[in-house]
C-alpha positions, 0 to 999 in steps of 0.5 A: 601457722600450721606447718603440716600443709605445707611440710612433706608428711615425712619432713613432719614425722621426723621433726616429731620424732625429734621431741622428747617423748611428753612432747610428742604426746602432746604433739598428738593433740595439737591437730587432727592432722598432727595425730593422724602423722603421730598414730600412723609413723612407728618409728615415732614411738621406739623410743619410750621415756616415761621418768617424768611421768607418774600419772597414767604411765601405764596407759602412756606405755600401752599406746607407745607400744601399740603404735610402735607397730612391731619396731625394736623399742626402748623403754625407760621408767623411774618411780620414787615409790617402790611399792608402785610396782606393786599395784600396776600392770606394768608388765602386763603391757609388756606381755608379748613385747619383749622379742623387740625389747633393745633396752629397758630401764626401770628406776628406783630406790634400791631396797635392803631387805631381799623380802620386800622385793617383787617376785619375778614376773612372769613376763621376765621369763619371755624371751628377749632376744634383742634385748642388748641393756637391762637395768633394774634397781630392785629386780632379784635375778632368777633362773630362768630370766628370760627363759634362758634366750637374750643372746645379746644382753651386754649390760645388766645393772641390779640393785641387789646381790644375789647370784642363783646357781644357773641363770644362763640368760646372762652368761653373756653380759660383759658389763656389770652393776650391782649393789651390796646390802647394807644391812644385817638382814636375810638377805645378807646371808644369801648374798654371802651364799651367792657371792662366790658365784659372781664369775661363775655366773658371770664368765665374760665380765669386761666390766664391773661396778659394786657399790656399797661395798662392806667388809664382809663383801670383800673377804669374799670378792678377794677369794675369787678370780676374775676372768681374764677379759676383765679391763674396769674395775669400779668399786665403792664403799662409805664404810669407815672400816673397808679398805678397798685396796687389799682387794684391788690388789689381789685381781690381777691389777696389771690386766685393768686398763681402767680401776676406780676406788671410792671409799671413805677412810680417815688415814691413807698410810700408802697409796703405792699400789694407785700412783707407782707405776705412773708417770703421770699423776693429778692429786685433787682436793676439793674443799668444799666437798671435803673429796680428795682424788688421785688419779694416775696414769701409767705410759701405757694409758691405764688408769688408777684413781682412788677417791677419798670422803672425808667428814668436815671435821676431819683432816682431809685424808690424801694429806696423810699418805700422799707425801710418803708416795710422791718422795718414791715417784723418781720417775714422775713427768707429769704431776697436777695437785690442788694448791691446797694439797701442796700447802699441806705436804712438806717440800722438802720431803718431794723430790722430782728429778724428770717432772717436766709439767706442773698444773696447779688446780685452784678450788674456790673456797667460802673466803674466797680464791686461796692464794695464800698457798701459791704465795706459801709455795712460791720457793719450791715450785721456781726450784723445780726444773719445769718446762710448763706450769699451768695454773687452773681456776675451777668453780662450782659455785654459779652464784660466785664466778671468777672476775676479771680481776680474779684471774689477773691476780693468778697470771701476776702469781704465774708471772712471778713464778716463771724465773725461767724464759724458756719456761710455759705459762698457761692459764685455765679457768672454769667457771666464768661469765660469756663477757670475761671469757671474751675479756680475758681471752684476749687480754691473756694472748695479747701478753702470750699467755696460753689460755682456756676459758670456759663459760658457766655452762662448762662447770667444774663439779667433783664426782660423789 
């Protein structure tokens, strides 16, 4: 039965607006009544998402813009083929609408050669007084972007490193993300010349993300003084000779609230810059993906994290330097550490006089759950004067979720470690089925154990 005859038109319009963009288009072809409601309600077409539509996307964009009347709109487009922008007339469809565009995202693979980029289109020089977010993976920043009139623009994501001597349209940007060129092409010369203008082009940055860092870019950035407003930094590199710690230390690190470093290196001899000021430390190791992450949070809530990527044939890089740092952290009160990392370290070199809470992280391996790590370090864990022990199982393989028996084994291992009856034991499990979660929740609570069970839709997956 067609609900349009029983529901008020306003309710029908609201229901259609809650659908995805594709379903909103479909709804306009259900019947004449549905179509009249969809076409006559501009608010239905203010969220334009063409990311899943490759064919007739140009036509749909034009229709949605016409139907949205003069309301503010948000636009998202995506293609896997960078050359698509050359042969279409998206710019013509957007022409005359930039004054009411709130956010614009056009995503496709970033190009390595700046000369492959499409030249700035006339539409990008129109004033955009309502624009708050502009994300274009292939756009080359231009002096006359939006005619210098984009007063609300705060978030800018680019796919390339090129900053013109003057660009008043981005002076108010507070969140910036861009990609460093990966090859020795002409764009590298342009980037070297323009990179020193980074903080003069964006004088009010609060957050910056730089991906694909190369040694030459690190040298250029190390000579810059970031604005005092900078609070969040994320630096990423896959270059094996890039050590991001040096760049991190030159940028007034005490003022930063969040600092994330992602690097690929075979050895880490000194991690003090990341963890020395944090009484709460997390050391994670993802065996299947060869990723190690170290995260520190100090007493003021400032977070520092270092993610290390390793090749499968190499030793896990975190093991080479973390033991040299841990024994210096006399003020450490909370430690979350992968059982695999603890297995690698030398317990005789570790001393935590103020440690109150220990969290052991177990990640599922191809051969099953690594209980051998816990058995190997049992004496060391018993010797700690901690008041709380948390055992955490994390499963990222939906085909092999933890069973009730797996959790019972973990519980038995934890009980064997609780030599002090005043200690608190907690069990955390991620990635089980709903039936297992229901069974475990009641069973563990009956034993007086704090438990936190996450079902399959809460599967833990490490960030890469």
